[in-house]
FIPALO-815714 format. One record per residue: x, y, z of N, C-alpha, C, O, CB in turn; residue number from 1. Coordinates in pm, whole numbers. Glycine has a CB too. Example, Ala and Ser with C-alpha at 12.3 -4.5 7.8 and 13.67 -1.06 7.14 Angstrom:
! residues 2
((1319,-569,780),(1230,-450,780),(1320,-330,780),(1424,-332,846),(1131,-447,905),1)
((1285,-225,708),(1367,-106,714),(1290,3,787),(1341,114,804),(1408,-60,572),2)
//
This chain:
! residues 136
((19213,17750,8231),(19240,17816,8106),(19238,17717,7990),(19185,17747,7882),(19374,17887,8113),1)
((19295,17600,8013),(19301,17498,7909),(19161,17446,7874),(19134,17421,7756),(19390,17383,7955),2)
((19071,17429,7972),(18935,17381,7946),(18852,17483,7869),(18766,17445,7790),(18866,17347,8077),3)
((18876,17612,7889),(18806,17715,7815),(18847,17710,7668),(18764,17728,7579),(18834,17855,7875),4)
((18975,17686,7643),(19026,17676,7508),(18965,17556,7436),(18926,17566,7319),(19180,17666,7509),5)
((18958,17442,7504),(18899,17320,7445),(18750,17343,7417),(18700,17300,7313),(18920,17197,7539),6)
((18679,17407,7507),(18537,17436,7485),(18519,17528,7365),(18426,17509,7286),(18475,17501,7611),7)
((18606,17627,7349),(18600,17719,7235),(18623,17643,7104),(18552,17667,7006),(18704,17833,7250),8)
((18719,17553,7100),(18748,17472,6981),(18629,17382,6949),(18593,17368,6832),(18876,17387,7001),9)
((18568,17320,7049),(18452,17233,7026),(18333,17311,6970),(18261,17260,6884),(18412,17163,7157),10)
((18312,17432,7017),(18204,17516,6967),(18230,17553,6820),(18137,17553,6739),(18189,17644,7053),11)
((18355,17584,6786),(18390,17614,6646),(18365,17494,6555),(18312,17509,6445),(18537,17658,6636),12)
((18404,17374,6601),(18380,17253,6522),(18230,17227,6504),(18186,17187,6396),(18446,17132,6589),13)
((18151,17250,6609),(18007,17230,6599),(17946,17325,6498),(17861,17284,6418),(17940,17249,6737),14)
((17988,17452,6500),(17936,17549,6402),(17978,17509,6262),(17899,17522,6168),(17988,17691,6435),15)
((18101,17462,6245),(18149,17418,6114),(18069,17299,6062),(18031,17297,5945),(18298,17382,6121),16)
((18042,17201,6146),(17965,17083,6106),(17821,17121,6071),(17765,17068,5975),(17965,16978,6217),17)
((17761,17211,6145),(17624,17256,6114),(17622,17328,5980),(17531,17307,5901),(17569,17349,6226),18)
((17721,17412,5954),(17728,17483,5827),(17746,17386,5709),(17677,17398,5608),(17843,17585,5829),19)
((17837,17291,5722),(17861,17193,5614),(17738,17107,5593),(17701,17079,5479),(17984,17104,5646),20)
((17674,17065,5700),(17553,16984,5687),(17440,17059,5619),(17370,17001,5535),(17506,16936,5822),21)
((17421,17185,5651),(17314,17262,5585),(17345,17285,5438),(17253,17284,5355),(17295,17398,5656),22)
((17472,17304,5404),(17509,17321,5263),(17484,17193,5185),(17439,17198,5070),(17655,17362,5251),23)
((17511,17077,5244),(17485,16950,5177),(17336,16930,5155),(17295,16883,5048),(17542,16834,5259),24)
((17254,16965,5253),(17110,16949,5239),(17057,17037,5126),(16975,16991,5046),(17039,16984,5370),25)
((17103,17160,5117),(17055,17249,5012),(17110,17210,4875),(17040,17226,4775),(17093,17393,5043),26)
((17232,17160,4869),(17290,17120,4741),(17221,16996,4686),(17195,16988,4566),(17440,17094,4756),27)
((17189,16900,4772),(17126,16777,4728),(16976,16793,4707),(16913,16707,4646),(17151,16668,4828),28)
((16919,16899,4757),(16777,16923,4739),(16689,16839,4827),(16575,16811,4791),(16741,16899,4599),29)
((16738,16797,4940),(16659,16712,5028),(16540,16786,5086),(16437,16725,5115),(16745,16657,5139),30)
((16552,16918,5105),(16441,16992,5164),(16323,16997,5066),(16209,17001,5111),(16485,17134,5201),31)
((16348,16996,4936),(16239,16996,4838),(16167,16863,4835),(16045,16858,4819),(16291,17031,4700),32)
((16242,16754,4849),(16179,16623,4847),(16089,16602,4969),(15986,16535,4959),(16285,16514,4842),33)
((16129,16659,5082),(16050,16641,5203),(15924,16727,5198),(15826,16694,5265),(16133,16676,5326),34)
((15924,16837,5122),(15809,16925,5116),(15708,16884,5010),(15595,16934,5011),(15855,17065,5089),35)
((15744,16793,4918),(15651,16751,4813),(15532,16678,4872),(15549,16597,4963),(15722,16661,4711),36)
((15413,16706,4824),(15298,16631,4871),(15304,16486,4823),(15365,16456,4721),(15168,16698,4824),37)
((15241,16400,4898),(15245,16257,4866),(15177,16227,4732),(15216,16132,4664),(15180,16176,4976),38)
((15076,16305,4695),(15004,16278,4572),(15093,16297,4449),(15083,16220,4354),(14883,16368,4563),39)
((15181,16400,4448),(15266,16423,4332),(15372,16315,4320),(15423,16291,4210),(15331,16561,4340),40)
((15408,16249,4429),(15504,16139,4421),(15443,16020,4350),(15515,15933,4302),(15551,16099,4560),41)
((15310,16015,4343),(15243,15904,4277),(15209,15935,4132),(15153,15850,4063),(15118,15867,4351),42)
((15243,16056,4085),(15217,16090,3946),(15306,16005,3856),(15418,15971,3893),(15241,16240,3921),43)
((15256,15971,3741),(15331,15888,3648),(15289,15924,3507),(15202,16009,3486),(15308,15738,3677),44)
((15350,15859,3411),(15311,15879,3272),(15208,15772,3236),(15219,15657,3279),(15434,15872,3177),45)
((15109,15811,3157),(15010,15715,3112),(15081,15610,3027),(15160,15645,2939),(14896,15784,3032),46)
((15054,15485,3052),(15119,15377,2979),(15224,15305,3061),(15266,15195,3025),(15181,15429,2855),47)
((15267,15364,3171),(15364,15298,3258),(15294,15183,3331),(15173,15190,3355),(15428,15399,3360),48)
((15368,15078,3368),(15305,14966,3439),(15242,15009,3570),(15294,15098,3639),(15406,14857,3465),49)
((15132,14948,3605),(15058,14975,3730),(15013,15120,3739),(15013,15178,3847),(15144,14941,3851),50)
((14974,15178,3625),(14930,15317,3620),(14791,15323,3557),(14763,15251,3462),(15029,15404,3541),51)
((14706,15409,3611),(14573,15428,3553),(14590,15502,3420),(14650,15609,3418),(14479,15508,3650),52)
((14538,15448,3310),(14553,15516,3181),(14467,15641,3168),(14491,15721,3078),(14520,15421,3069),53)
((14369,15659,3254),(14278,15773,3245),(14334,15894,3319),(14334,16004,3264),(14141,15737,3301),54)
((14382,15876,3443),(14430,15991,3522),(14579,15988,3549),(14632,16081,3610),(14356,15997,3653),55)
((14650,15884,3505),(14796,15872,3516),(14847,15878,3659),(14944,15948,3687),(14862,15982,3436),56)
((14783,15805,3749),(14833,15795,3886),(14882,15652,3907),(14821,15557,3859),(14723,15833,3990),57)
((14993,15638,3981),(15044,15504,4011),(14949,15436,4108),(14909,15494,4209),(15188,15511,4071),58)
((14913,15315,4077),(14822,15239,4163),(14902,15162,4267),(15008,15106,4237),(14735,15143,4080),59)
((14851,15160,4387),(14914,15086,4495),(14878,14938,4482),(14791,14901,4403),(14872,15141,4633),60)
((14945,14856,4559),(14920,14713,4554),(14775,14685,4595),(14730,14731,4700),(15018,14638,4646),61)
((14704,14610,4514),(14565,14576,4542),(14464,14669,4476),(14346,14634,4469),(14543,14577,4688),62)
((14506,14786,4427),(14415,14876,4359),(14404,14836,4212),(14504,14799,4150),(14463,15023,4372),63)
((14283,14843,4159),(14260,14800,4022),(14185,14905,3943),(14117,14991,3999),(14183,14668,4020),64)
((14199,14896,3811),(14128,14983,3720),(13995,14916,3687),(13990,14796,3661),(14211,15012,3590),65)
((13886,14995,3688),(13755,14942,3653),(13744,14931,3501),(13767,15029,3430),(13642,15033,3710),66)
((13711,14812,3452),(13705,14790,3308),(13606,14678,3276),(13566,14601,3362),(13844,14756,3252),67)
((13569,14673,3148),(13482,14566,3096),(13551,14506,2974),(13598,14579,2887),(13339,14620,3059),68)
((13556,14373,2969),(13620,14303,2857),(13513,14226,2782),(13431,14158,2843),(13734,14208,2907),69)
((13515,14236,2650),(13417,14171,2565),(13484,14059,2486),(13595,14076,2437),(13352,14273,2469),70)
((13418,13944,2473),(13479,13831,2402),(13479,13855,2251),(13398,13929,2197),(13404,13701,2434),71)
((13574,13788,2183),(13582,13791,2037),(13586,13649,1985),(13592,13553,2062),(13707,13870,1989),72)
((13581,13635,1854),(13577,13503,1794),(13713,13432,1802),(13718,13312,1830),(13532,13512,1650),73)
((13822,13503,1777),(13953,13437,1774),(14012,13415,1913),(14092,13323,1931),(14049,13518,1691),74)
((13976,13496,2010),(14024,13478,2146),(14162,13534,2173),(14205,13534,2288),(14023,13336,2179),75)
((14234,13581,2070),(14368,13635,2091),(14364,13778,2141),(14435,13814,2235),(14449,13628,1963),76)
((14281,13860,2079),(14267,13998,2122),(14120,14028,2147),(14032,13984,2072),(14327,14095,2017),77)
((14094,14104,2253),(13956,14136,2289),(13942,14286,2307),(14039,14355,2339),(13914,14063,2418),78)
((13821,14337,2285),(13792,14478,2305),(13767,14501,2455),(13705,14418,2522),(13669,14524,2219),79)
((13815,14614,2504),(13806,14645,2646),(13764,14790,2664),(13813,14878,2592),(13941,14617,2718),80)
((13675,14816,2757),(13635,14952,2794),(13694,14981,2931),(13663,14912,3028),(13479,14970,2793),81)
((13779,15084,2940),(13845,15120,3066),(13775,15243,3122),(13775,15349,3061),(13998,15148,3045),82)
((13715,15227,3240),(13640,15337,3302),(13730,15424,3390),(13711,15546,3394),(13525,15282,3386),83)
((13828,15366,3458),(13919,15443,3543),(13950,15371,3672),(13907,15258,3694),(13861,15579,3573),84)
((14026,15439,3758),(14067,15383,3886),(13981,15444,3998),(13899,15532,3971),(14219,15409,3912),85)
((13997,15399,4122),(13919,15457,4232),(13942,15607,4251),(13853,15676,4302),(13951,15385,4360),86)
((14058,15658,4211),(14089,15799,4232),(14019,15890,4132),(13979,16001,4167),(14238,15820,4225),87)
((14004,15846,4008),(13940,15933,3909),(13791,15904,3894),(13721,15975,3822),(14008,15917,3774),88)
((13741,15801,3961),(13598,15769,3954),(13519,15820,4073),(13398,15841,4062),(13579,15621,3943),89)
((13585,15842,4187),(13508,15881,4305),(13465,16028,4295),(13531,16108,4229),(13592,15860,4433),90)
((13354,16060,4359),(13293,16192,4346),(13365,16301,4423),(13372,16414,4376),(13151,16185,4392),91)
((13420,16270,4541),(13487,16373,4619),(13630,16391,4567),(13707,16295,4558),(13487,16336,4769),92)
((13665,16513,4535),(13795,16550,4479),(13835,16461,4361),(13937,16393,4368),(13902,16541,4587),93)
((13757,16461,4253),(13794,16376,4139),(13919,16428,4069),(13944,16548,4065),(13678,16367,4038),94)
((13997,16337,4015),(14116,16374,3939),(14077,16406,3795),(13971,16364,3749),(14222,16261,3942),95)
((14161,16478,3726),(14134,16513,3587),(14148,16388,3501),(14252,16321,3504),(14230,16625,3537),96)
((14044,16357,3427),(14041,16239,3341),(14070,16283,3197),(13998,16365,3141),(13902,16165,3350),97)
((14177,16229,3139),(14223,16272,3007),(14246,16149,2919),(14300,16048,2964),(14353,16358,3018),98)
((14205,16160,2793),(14233,16055,2694),(14381,16063,2657),(14427,16171,2619),(14142,16069,2567),99)
((14457,15952,2667),(14599,15959,2633),(14626,15971,2483),(14739,15999,2444),(14669,15836,2686),100)
((14524,15952,2399),(14543,15959,2254),(14514,16100,2202),(14600,16161,2139),(14452,15856,2183),101)
((14393,16152,2229),(14355,16283,2176),(14368,16396,2278),(14351,16512,2243),(14213,16278,2126),102)
((14398,16363,2404),(14419,16458,2513),(14295,16541,2547),(14307,16649,2604),(14531,16552,2479),103)
((14176,16491,2514),(14052,16557,2553),(14017,16518,2696),(14050,16409,2741),(13936,16521,2456),104)
((13951,16609,2766),(13904,16580,2901),(13782,16491,2893),(13688,16518,2818),(13872,16710,2978),105)
((13783,16385,2972),(13673,16287,2970),(13573,16318,3081),(13611,16362,3189),(13727,16144,2987),106)
((13447,16295,3051),(13343,16311,3154),(13345,16188,3246),(13418,16092,3221),(13202,16329,3089),107)
((13266,16193,3349),(13264,16083,3447),(13206,15955,3387),(13238,15845,3433),(13183,16123,3570),108)
((13120,15967,3286),(13056,15849,3227),(13129,15797,3103),(13096,15689,3055),(12913,15881,3191),109)
((13227,15870,3051),(13298,15824,2931),(13407,15725,2970),(13442,15713,3087),(13357,15943,2854),110)
((13461,15657,2872),(13560,15551,2896),(13659,15547,2780),(13638,15609,2676),(13490,15414,2913),111)
((13767,15472,2801),(13866,15450,2697),(13838,15318,2628),(13790,15224,2691),(14009,15452,2756),112)
((13867,15311,2500),(13854,15188,2423),(13994,15132,2405),(14086,15204,2366),(13783,15212,2284),113)
((14010,15003,2433),(14143,14941,2426),(14131,14800,2371),(14021,14743,2366),(14212,14940,2565),114)
((14244,14744,2331),(14251,14603,2293),(14331,14531,2400),(14434,14579,2447),(14316,14584,2150),115)
((14282,14413,2438),(14348,14330,2538),(14406,14210,2467),(14333,14128,2412),(14249,14287,2651),116)
((14538,14198,2469),(14607,14086,2408),(14645,13988,2518),(14708,14026,2616),(14733,14132,2329),117)
((14607,13863,2501),(14638,13760,2600),(14769,13694,2560),(14781,13635,2453),(14523,13656,2610),118)
((14866,13704,2650),(14997,13643,2628),(15022,13541,2739),(14962,13552,2847),(15110,13751,2625),119)
((15107,13445,2716),(15138,13349,2822),(15204,13418,2941),(15310,13479,2928),(15228,13236,2769),120)
((15142,13407,3055),(15198,13465,3177),(15159,13609,3203),(15168,13655,3317),(15344,13455,3172),121)
((15115,13684,3100),(15085,13825,3121),(14996,13875,3007),(15011,13833,2892),(15214,13909,3130),122)
((14903,13964,3041),(14819,14027,2941),(14874,14164,2906),(14940,14228,2988),(14673,14037,2991),123)
((14846,14210,2784),(14892,14341,2738),(14772,14423,2693),(14688,14374,2618),(14996,14327,2623),124)
((14764,14548,2737),(14654,14637,2702),(14708,14749,2613),(14807,14814,2647),(14584,14696,2829),125)
((14643,14771,2498),(14679,14879,2406),(14560,14973,2394),(14455,14935,2342),(14722,14823,2265),126)
((14577,15097,2443),(14468,15195,2440),(14456,15251,2300),(14554,15301,2244),(14491,15309,2544),127)
((14335,15244,2242),(14310,15294,2107),(14258,15437,2107),(14276,15510,2009),(14211,15204,2036),128)
((14193,15478,2216),(14139,15613,2224),(14018,15615,2318),(13991,15519,2389),(14100,15664,2084),129)
((13947,15728,2316),(13828,15743,2401),(13703,15729,2315),(13713,15699,2195),(13829,15880,2474),130)
((13588,15750,2374),(13463,15739,2300),(13447,15853,2200),(13365,15844,2108),(13345,15737,2397),131)
((13525,15960,2216),(13517,16073,2124),(13607,16055,2001),(13567,16089,1890),(13555,16201,2197),132)
((13726,16002,2021),(13819,15990,1907),(13825,15849,1849),(13884,15830,1743),(13959,16031,1950),133)
((13767,15750,1915),(13771,15612,1866),(13635,15547,1884),(13584,15542,1996),(13881,15530,1939),134)
((13578,15499,1778),(13452,15426,1786),(13481,15277,1767),(13540,15237,1667),(13351,15477,1678),135)
((13440,15196,1864),(13467,15052,1853),(13338,14976,1831),(13341,14853,1819),(13537,15000,1978),136)
//
C-alpha cells in the first residue's frame, strides 16, 4: 500500500515538472528560436561590421566582399566599387541586392560606389551610393 502511494506521488511530481518546463519554454520563446531558419539568423543591417553592404548578410570568417579599389593622388581616401558578396553574386538563388542609400534594387552587373579611408590598423569604407544615385 505504501509503495503505491509513493508511486502516485512521483507521477504527480513528474506531471508537475513537465507542465512547469513547458510553460517556461513557451514563455521564453525557445521554440521560436529553434524553428527559425539559419539564413534569417545571419540577417543584419547594412553598415554593420562584417556585413555585405549590398544584400545585408553577415559574412562568415574568411568570406569577403568583391570590390575594386582605385588609387588617388593624396593616398588618404580612395574610390571603391563594391560588387557584392558570394551570396548576392552567385546565380543560383540570388539574394535581393539593394542600394543602402537610395533603396533601389540593383542588377547583377551594377555596383556600389564608396570611399575607402586608410587608417592605422584598420580601413574604413563609406558607401556613397549606387551607379544610379551616385556618379563617381
